[in-house]
C-alpha positions in Angstrom: -30.4 24.4 124.8 -32.6 22.3 122.4 -36.0 22.5 122.5 -39.0 20.3 120.9 -42.5 19.8 120.3 -44.0 16.7 118.6 -47.6 16.1 117.6 -48.2 12.0 117.8 -51.1 10.4 116.1 -52.5 7.7 118.3 -53.5 4.5 117.1 -57.8 4.0 117.8 -58.6 2.5 121.2 -55.2 3.4 122.9 -56.3 6.0 125.4 -56.8 3.3 128.0 -53.0 2.5 127.2 -52.0 6.4 127.4 -53.8 6.6 130.8 -51.2 3.5 132.3 -48.7 4.9 130.9 -49.2 8.0 131.8 -49.8 6.1 135.6 -46.9 4.7 135.1 -44.2 7.2 134.5 -45.7 9.1 137.7 -45.5 6.0 139.7 -41.7 5.7 138.7 -41.5 9.6 139.1 -38.0 9.6 140.5 -36.7 7.0 138.3 -38.0 8.9 135.1 -36.5 12.4 136.7 -33.2 10.0 136.5 -33.3 9.0 133.1 -34.1 12.7 132.3 -31.3 13.9 134.3 -28.9 11.2 132.2 -30.0 12.4 129.2 -30.0 16.3 129.8 -33.5 17.0 129.6 -34.6 19.6 131.8 -38.1 19.8 130.8 -40.3 16.6 129.4 -44.1 17.3 129.0 -46.8 15.3 127.0 -50.2 16.5 126.5 -53.4 14.4 125.3 -55.4 16.4 122.5 -58.6 14.7 120.2 -59.2 16.7 117.0 -62.0 15.2 114.9 -62.6 12.0 116.8 -58.6 11.2 116.2 -56.4 11.4 119.3 -52.7 12.6 119.7 -50.4 13.2 122.1 -48.2 16.5 122.3 -44.7 16.3 123.7 -42.8 19.4 124.6 -39.0 19.0 125.6 -36.0 20.7 126.6 -32.5 19.5 126.9 -29.1 20.9 126.3 -28.6 18.2 123.4 -31.5 16.4 121.7 -29.2 14.2 119.6 -27.6 13.4 123.3 -30.6 12.7 124.6 -31.9 10.3 122.1 -28.2 8.7 121.9 -28.4 8.1 125.9 -32.3 6.7 125.5 -31.1 4.3 123.0 -28.4 2.8 125.5 -30.5 3.1 128.6 -31.1 0.3 130.9 -33.8 2.1 132.7 -37.4 0.4 133.3 -38.9 3.8 132.5 -37.0 4.3 129.3 -38.2 0.7 128.2 -41.3 1.3 129.0 -41.8 4.4 127.3 -40.4 2.9 124.0 -42.5 -0.2 124.2 -45.5 2.1 124.8 -44.2 4.1 121.5 -44.5 1.0 119.3 -47.8 -0.2 120.8 -49.8 2.9 120.2 -48.1 5.5 117.7 -48.9 5.8 114.3 -46.5 8.6 113.5 -45.5 11.9 114.4 -44.3 15.3 113.1 -42.2 17.8 114.7 -43.5 21.6 115.1 -41.3 24.3 114.0 -40.1 26.4 116.7 -41.2 30.2 116.4 -39.7 31.4 119.4 -38.7 30.1 123.1 -38.4 32.1 126.1 -37.3 31.4 129.6 -36.8 33.4 132.6 -33.6 30.5 133.7 -30.1 32.0 132.6 -29.5 30.4 129.0 -32.7 28.7 128.3 -34.2 30.7 125.6 -34.2 30.4 121.2 -35.2 31.8 118.7 -36.3 30.4 115.2 
């Protein structure tokens, strides 16, 4: 099981677009969950964070294989994936991956250690 956490700096004045994106994902929950299943993703969460007047998204993802999940997204015809990819182009300045120290799960075969 792969685990990823990314911290993404958002372009200024993107909060309205971020809220639209979150609403779109939730309004299309079944398709979003279907795309996660196709990608082998078991959890995907995003948090909005403001530090010193800059806005960030913190994304957490757990997947059987991050490499496989990213490959599936590249070839996806899903409306949800297309919307998400456009959202990233419109609002993301850049991101950095957090280093995993440990990840505990009570689900069998889902714990990782750095």
